[in-house]
C-alpha positions in Angstrom: 104.6 95.9 123.5 102.2 97.6 121.1 101.6 101.3 121.9 98.1 102.1 123.1 95.6 104.2 121.3 96.0 107.1 123.7 99.8 106.9 123.5 99.5 107.4 119.7 97.4 110.5 120.2 99.9 111.9 122.6 102.6 112.1 120.0 103.2 115.4 118.2 102.8 113.9 114.7 99.2 112.8 115.5 98.2 115.4 118.1 98.6 118.4 115.7 96.4 117.1 112.8 93.8 115.8 115.3 93.6 119.2 116.9 93.2 120.8 113.5 90.4 118.5 112.7 88.7 119.3 116.0 89.1 123.1 115.2 87.5 122.7 111.8 84.6 120.7 113.4 84.0 123.5 116.0 84.3 126.1 113.2 81.6 124.3 111.2 79.2 124.2 114.2 79.8 127.8 115.0 79.1 128.9 111.4 75.8 127.1 111.1 73.7 130.2 112.1 75.4 132.2 109.3 73.4 130.3 106.7 70.0 131.4 108.3 70.6 135.1 108.6 68.3 137.5 106.7 69.5 140.0 104.2 70.4 142.5 106.9 73.9 143.8 106.6 74.5 147.0 104.5 77.9 146.3 103.0 76.9 142.8 102.1 73.8 144.2 100.4 76.1 146.5 98.4 78.4 143.6 97.3 75.4 141.5 96.2 73.7 144.3 94.4 76.9 145.0 92.4 77.3 141.3 91.8 73.8 141.3 90.4 74.6 144.2 88.1 77.8 142.6 86.9 75.9 139.4 86.1 73.6 141.5 83.9 76.4 143.0 81.9 77.1 146.2 83.9 80.7 147.5 83.9 82.3 147.8 87.3 83.2 151.4 88.3 81.5 152.8 85.1 77.9 151.5 85.3 77.9 150.5 89.0 80.2 152.0 91.6 81.7 151.3 95.0 85.0 152.3 96.4 86.8 148.9 96.9 89.1 147.0 94.6 87.3 144.6 92.4 87.6 141.0 93.7 85.0 141.3 96.5 82.4 142.2 93.8 83.5 139.2 91.7 83.0 136.9 94.7 79.5 138.5 95.2 78.5 137.3 91.7 77.6 134.0 93.2 74.1 135.2 93.1 72.6 135.0 96.6 73.4 135.7 100.2 73.3 131.9 101.0 75.8 131.2 98.2 78.0 134.0 99.4 78.0 132.6 103.0 78.8 129.1 101.7 81.8 130.5 99.7 83.0 132.3 102.9 82.6 129.0 104.9 84.9 127.1 102.6 87.3 130.0 102.3 87.8 130.3 106.0 88.1 126.5 106.4 91.0 126.7 104.0 92.4 129.8 105.8 92.3 128.0 109.1 94.3 125.1 107.8 96.8 127.5 106.2 97.2 129.4 109.4 97.7 126.2 111.3 100.6 125.1 109.2 102.1 128.6 109.1 101.9 128.9 112.9 104.0 125.7 113.1 106.9 127.6 111.5 106.5 130.5 113.8 105.9 128.9 117.2 108.1 126.4 119.0 105.5 124.3 121.0 102.7 122.2 119.7 100.3 123.6 122.4 101.2 127.2 121.3 100.3 126.3 117.7 97.0 124.9 118.9 96.4 128.0 121.0 97.2 130.4 118.1 95.0 128.4 115.7 92.1 128.4 118.2 92.3 132.2 118.7 92.4 132.6 114.9 89.4 130.4 114.4 87.4 132.0 117.1 88.0 135.6 116.1 87.4 134.9 112.4 84.2 133.0 113.1 82.3 134.7 115.9 80.3 137.9 115.3 82.6 140.0 117.6 84.6 141.3 114.6 81.9 140.4 112.1 83.4 136.9 111.4 79.9 135.9 110.2 79.9 138.5 107.4 81.6 138.1 104.0 83.6 141.3 104.3 86.7 142.0 102.3 89.1 141.5 105.2 88.2 137.8 105.5 88.9 137.2 101.9 92.1 139.2 102.3 93.2 136.9 105.1 92.7 133.8 102.9 94.9 135.3 100.1 97.6 136.5 102.5 97.9 133.2 104.4 98.0 131.3 101.1 100.7 133.6 99.8 102.7 133.5 103.0 102.4 129.7 103.2 103.9 129.4 99.7 106.7 131.8 100.5 107.4 130.0 103.8 108.4 126.9 101.8 111.4 128.9 100.3 114.8 129.9 101.6 113.7 133.5 101.3 111.5 132.8 104.4 113.9 130.4 106.0 116.8 132.8 106.0 114.8 135.5 107.7 112.7 133.4 110.1 114.2 129.9 110.6 117.8 128.9 109.8 120.3 129.9 107.2 120.0 127.8 104.1 122.7 126.7 101.6 123.0 128.9 98.6 122.6 125.9 96.3 118.9 125.7 97.1 118.1 129.3 96.3 117.9 129.1 92.5 115.7 126.1 92.1 112.7 126.5 89.7 110.4 125.3 92.5 111.5 128.1 94.8 111.2 130.7 92.2 107.6 129.5 91.3 106.6 129.5 95.0 107.9 133.1 95.4 106.2 134.2 92.2 102.8 132.7 93.0 103.1 133.7 96.6 103.5 137.3 95.4 100.5 136.8 93.0 98.3 135.7 95.9 99.3 138.8 97.9 98.4 140.9 94.8 95.0 139.2 94.8 94.6 140.3 98.5 95.3 143.9 97.4 92.8 143.5 94.6 90.3 142.5 97.3 91.1 145.4 99.6 93.8 148.0 99.4 95.1 147.8 103.0 96.5 144.3 102.2 99.5 146.3 100.9 100.6 146.2 104.6 100.7 142.4 104.5 102.8 142.7 101.4 105.1 145.0 103.4 105.4 142.3 106.1 106.6 139.9 103.4 109.1 142.6 102.2 110.3 142.9 105.7 111.6 139.3 105.4 114.3 140.6 103.1 115.2 143.2 105.8 115.3 140.6 108.6 117.3 138.2 106.4 120.0 140.9 105.8 119.8 141.9 109.5 120.6 138.4 110.5 123.7 138.5 108.3 124.9 141.7 110.0 124.3 140.2 113.4 126.6 137.3 112.5 129.3 139.7 111.5 132.2 139.4 110.8 131.7 137.5 107.6 133.5 137.8 104.3 132.4 140.8 102.2 131.9 138.6 99.2 129.6 136.3 101.1 127.6 139.3 102.4 127.3 140.7 98.9 126.2 137.3 97.6 123.6 137.1 100.3 122.3 140.6 99.5 122.2 139.9 95.7 120.2 136.7 96.2 117.8 138.3 98.7 117.2 141.2 96.3 116.6 138.8 93.3 114.1 136.8 95.4 112.3 140.0 96.3 112.2 140.9 92.6 110.5 137.5 91.8 107.9 138.2 94.5 107.5 141.8 93.1 106.8 140.4 89.6 104.2 138.0 91.1 102.6 141.0 92.8 102.7 143.1 89.6 101.1 140.6 87.2 97.5 140.5 88.6 97.4 144.2 89.2 98.6 144.8 85.6 96.1 142.4 84.2 93.3 144.1 86.2 94.3 147.5 84.7 94.4 146.0 81.2 91.0 144.4 81.7 89.3 147.6 82.8 91.0 149.7 80.1 89.7 147.1 77.5 86.2 147.5 79.1 86.5 151.3 78.6 86.6 151.7 82.4 90.3 152.5 83.0 89.9 156.0 84.3 86.9 155.0 86.5 88.9 152.1 87.9 91.7 154.5 88.8 89.2 156.9 90.4 86.9 154.6 92.4 88.9 151.4 92.7 92.2 152.9 93.7 92.3 156.7 94.4 89.0 157.0 96.2 90.4 154.9 99.0 92.8 157.7 99.9 89.9 160.2 100.2 87.9 157.7 102.2 90.8 157.0 104.6 91.3 160.7 105.4 87.6 161.7 105.9 86.9 160.5 109.5 87.7 162.5 112.6 88.1 160.7 116.0 86.9 162.2 119.2 90.2 162.3 121.0 91.9 165.3 122.6 95.1 163.9 124.1 98.0 165.4 122.0 99.8 162.1 121.8 96.7 160.2 120.6 95.8 163.0 118.2 99.3 162.6 116.6 99.2 158.8 116.6 96.0 158.8 114.6 97.5 161.0 111.9 99.4 159.5 109.0 102.7 160.8 110.3 101.9 159.4 113.7 101.3 155.9 112.2 104.5 156.1 110.2 106.3 157.1 113.3 104.8 154.1 115.1 106.1 151.7 112.4 109.5 153.4 112.3 109.8 153.1 116.1 108.7 149.4 116.0 111.1 148.4 113.3 113.8 150.5 114.9 113.5 148.7 118.2 113.4 145.4 116.4 116.7 146.3 114.8 118.3 147.5 118.1 117.3 144.3 119.9 117.7 142.0 116.9 120.5 140.1 118.5 118.3 139.1 121.5 115.0 138.4 119.7 114.3 135.1 118.0 113.8 135.4 114.3 110.2 134.2 114.5 109.5 136.9 117.0 111.0 139.7 114.8 108.9 138.8 111.8 105.6 138.3 113.8 106.0 141.6 115.7 106.7 143.4 112.5 103.8 141.7 110.7 101.4 142.6 113.6 102.6 146.2 113.7 101.9 146.6 109.9 98.5 144.8 110.0 97.5 146.9 113.1 98.3 150.2 111.2 96.4 148.8 108.1 93.3 148.4 110.3 93.7 152.0 111.4 94.1 153.6 108.0 90.7 155.2 108.0 90.4 155.7 111.8 86.9 154.3 111.6 85.7 152.3 114.6 84.3 149.4 112.5 85.1 146.1 114.0 85.7 144.2 110.8 88.6 146.5 109.9 90.6 145.0 112.7 90.1 141.5 111.3 93.2 142.0 109.2 95.3 142.1 112.4 93.9 138.8 113.7 96.4 136.4 112.1 99.6 138.0 113.5 97.7 138.8 116.7 96.9 135.2 117.3 100.5 134.2 116.8 101.6 137.0 119.0 99.3 135.9 121.8 100.6 132.3 121.6 104.2 133.6 121.5 103.5 135.7 124.7 102.2 132.5 126.4 105.2 130.6 125.2 107.5 133.1 126.9 105.5 133.7 130.0 105.5 130.0 131.0 109.3 129.3 131.0 110.0 132.6 132.7 107.5 131.9 135.4 109.3 128.5 136.0 112.9 129.7 135.5 113.3 133.4 136.1 116.9 133.2 135.0 115.8 132.4 131.4 117.7 134.3 128.8 117.2 137.9 127.9 115.6 137.1 124.5 112.5 135.6 126.1 112.0 138.6 128.3 112.4 141.1 125.4 110.0 139.0 123.3 107.5 139.0 126.1 107.8 142.8 126.5 107.4 143.4 122.8 104.5 141.0 122.3 102.7 141.9 125.5 103.1 145.6 124.9 101.7 145.5 121.4 98.8 143.3 122.3 98.0 145.7 125.2 98.2 148.7 122.9 95.9 146.9 120.4 93.3 146.3 123.1 93.6 149.9 124.4 93.1 151.2 120.9 89.8 149.3 120.6 88.6 151.2 123.7 90.0 154.6 122.7 88.2 154.3 119.3 85.0 152.9 120.9 85.0 150.0 118.5 81.6 148.4 118.6 82.0 144.7 118.8 78.9 142.8 117.8 77.1 140.7 120.4 77.9 137.0 120.3 76.0 135.3 123.1 72.6 136.7 121.9 73.5 135.8 118.3 73.6 132.1 119.2 70.9 132.3 121.8 68.5 133.7 119.3 69.4 131.2 116.7 68.8 128.3 119.1 65.4 129.8 119.9 64.6 130.3 116.2 65.7 126.8 115.2 63.7 125.1 118.0 60.6 127.0 117.1 60.6 129.2 120.2 61.1 132.5 118.3 59.0 133.4 115.2 60.8 134.0 112.0 59.8 137.7 111.9 61.1 138.3 115.4 64.4 136.5 114.6 64.9 138.6 111.5 64.1 141.8 113.3 66.8 141.0 115.9 69.4 141.7 113.1 67.9 144.8 111.6 64.7 146.8 112.2 64.1 147.1 108.5 63.7 143.3 107.9 59.9 143.0 108.0 59.4 145.9 105.7 62.2 144.9 103.3 60.9 141.3 103.0 57.4 142.5 102.4 58.3 145.1 99.8 60.8 142.8 98.1 58.1 140.2 97.5 56.0 142.9 95.8 58.8 144.2 93.7 59.9 140.7 92.6 56.4 139.9 91.5 56.8 142.7 88.9 60.3 141.6 88.1 61.8 145.0 87.2 65.5 145.1 86.4 66.1 148.4 88.2 64.5 150.4 91.0 65.8 153.5 92.8 66.2 154.0 96.5 66.9 157.4 98.0 68.6 156.7 101.3 70.6 153.8 102.7 68.9 150.4 102.1 71.1 148.4 99.7 69.7 145.2 101.3 66.4 145.9 99.5 68.2 145.9 96.1 69.8 142.5 96.9 66.7 141.0 98.4 64.5 142.0 95.4 67.3 141.0 92.9 67.3 144.4 91.3 70.0 147.0 90.6 69.9 150.7 91.1 69.2 153.4 88.6 72.4 155.3 88.2 75.8 154.2 89.3 75.5 154.3 93.1 73.8 152.0 95.6 73.4 154.4 98.6 72.6 158.1 99.0 75.8 158.9 101.1 78.0 157.9 98.1 76.0 160.2 95.8 76.4 163.0 98.3 80.1 162.4 99.1 80.9 162.5 95.4 78.6 165.4 94.6 76.8 163.6 91.8 73.2 164.5 92.6 72.6 166.1 89.2 73.9 163.1 87.4 71.8 160.7 89.5 68.5 162.6 89.1 69.1 162.8 85.4 69.5 159.0 85.3 66.3 158.6 87.3 64.4 160.9 84.9 65.6 158.9 81.9 64.9 155.5 83.3 61.7 156.2 85.1 62.0 153.0 87.2 58.7 151.2 88.2 59.4 151.8 91.9 61.1 154.5 93.8 61.7 154.1 97.5 62.4 157.0 99.8 63.8 156.2 103.2 62.3 158.3 106.0 65.6 158.6 107.9 67.3 160.2 104.9 67.8 163.8 106.2 68.8 165.3 102.8 66.7 165.5 99.7 67.7 164.7 96.1 67.1 167.9 94.1 64.4 167.3 91.5 63.2 164.0 93.0 60.1 165.5 94.7 58.9 167.1 91.4 59.4 163.8 89.5 57.4 161.8 92.1 54.5 164.3 92.2 54.2 164.3 88.4 54.8 160.7 87.3 54.4 158.5 90.4 51.8 157.7 93.0 52.4 156.7 96.7 52.1 152.9 96.5 52.8 151.9 100.1 53.9 153.7 103.2 55.6 151.9 106.0 57.2 153.1 109.3 60.6 153.6 107.7 60.0 154.2 103.9 57.6 155.4 101.3 57.3 153.4 98.1 56.2 155.2 94.9 55.0 153.4 91.8 55.1 154.8 88.3 51.7 155.9 86.8 50.5 153.4 84.3 50.6 155.9 81.4 54.4 156.1 81.8 55.1 152.5 82.2 55.7 151.7 78.5 57.7 154.9 77.6 
């Protein structure tokens, strides 16, 4: 008898791809409002402004500066917010597919794979953790998942996570290329945002777990153990070479551009200053210690120590996933800042961990006598997930509203909410920014200067800043006020915008405005100055 249509869809070989297709469809629908947002988000404004400057020949880190590694600004060269959002859409479609197939290697049940993939899709799409914004973490996730997926096709991954593999397979050219390019993709993640180093550390932990598995299976012949160690180290070296190549090429590129020292200062070393400059409002001694660098190191040492102690009882997939989550969790806490998008880096292992918890709860509930490994896995995964959630509350992480996001879009798309009101629901500066951007664009200046924090106006008016910095707090943090006002005096931009909420002044700016500019327009949140006509052609 011929199997029915519904019987076919009940088989594992069909159910999994169909569920992935459904996930991608839901993801597409949930992302539709992203394409209709105004230019409202500060960091995105910085990325697009720097992208504009790069498109006009500026040198990154020398002529225009921000403190992240370079790839996020390369992506922002697409030219507009809409193009940036379209890029993010396709990027995360690919990331969701990669996550799905990686989850199949880490989870035992098809329903658990679907659960993990659903959690991943929801949290990387909805506004809670800024899934609607092209922040660096979302691009990092794509690179990391692509690199991990390639590495998962090799014995390096299989020996640590799945089953022991014959030594004959280890030296194939195909495996070496997968390891090398997998490492290169992880390197690109680091070149998008420095904390991706912790995802690389998760890959390095595969070598540790592989050798740990060998020790667990002791006694074995010493020659066999030495051979296994040698092969594991050599595979790690291949990954390391893949990691080193893009970073080395980036250094050579910036040196050739005459920006080598600036790349070192702003693209790499400034991240250490940034990560240590925020103080949390906690008084409990244990929490105070945890949020220090030694405390975070102690957390990782304790986690991997417990994984080692209980290695014999934990499934290989659980050891890797728990280690990966612990590393990604600490990566999201490097700066101790309560910004929701920082925690996006922990979402992939968190999604697997949640599904793994569900996988182990269900059989234990049915059969309490289930083996110890499932109980330990449940305690590990449940404990880490609970600690992650508790940390969000302790740090007062502000999750972005989601229901109102879609409710407002529905009202706007059906004509029940005016465009101006819809835009203002994102940021109170929108009406003023769009009005002023239209005026500025009509004069088509290449550069303007904004004293304060409003990089969205640069992006919206397709201009770039006078000087190297896009926002006042970067100028103040780095103590480059004198350099900046000198650049403004030399350039005499057609428009200078002073934000009313900027508490500090730029020394020398008031004198310049009173001598060579006139107030052009005053709004609730900013004062726009326009250069006197006699200075316009100097």
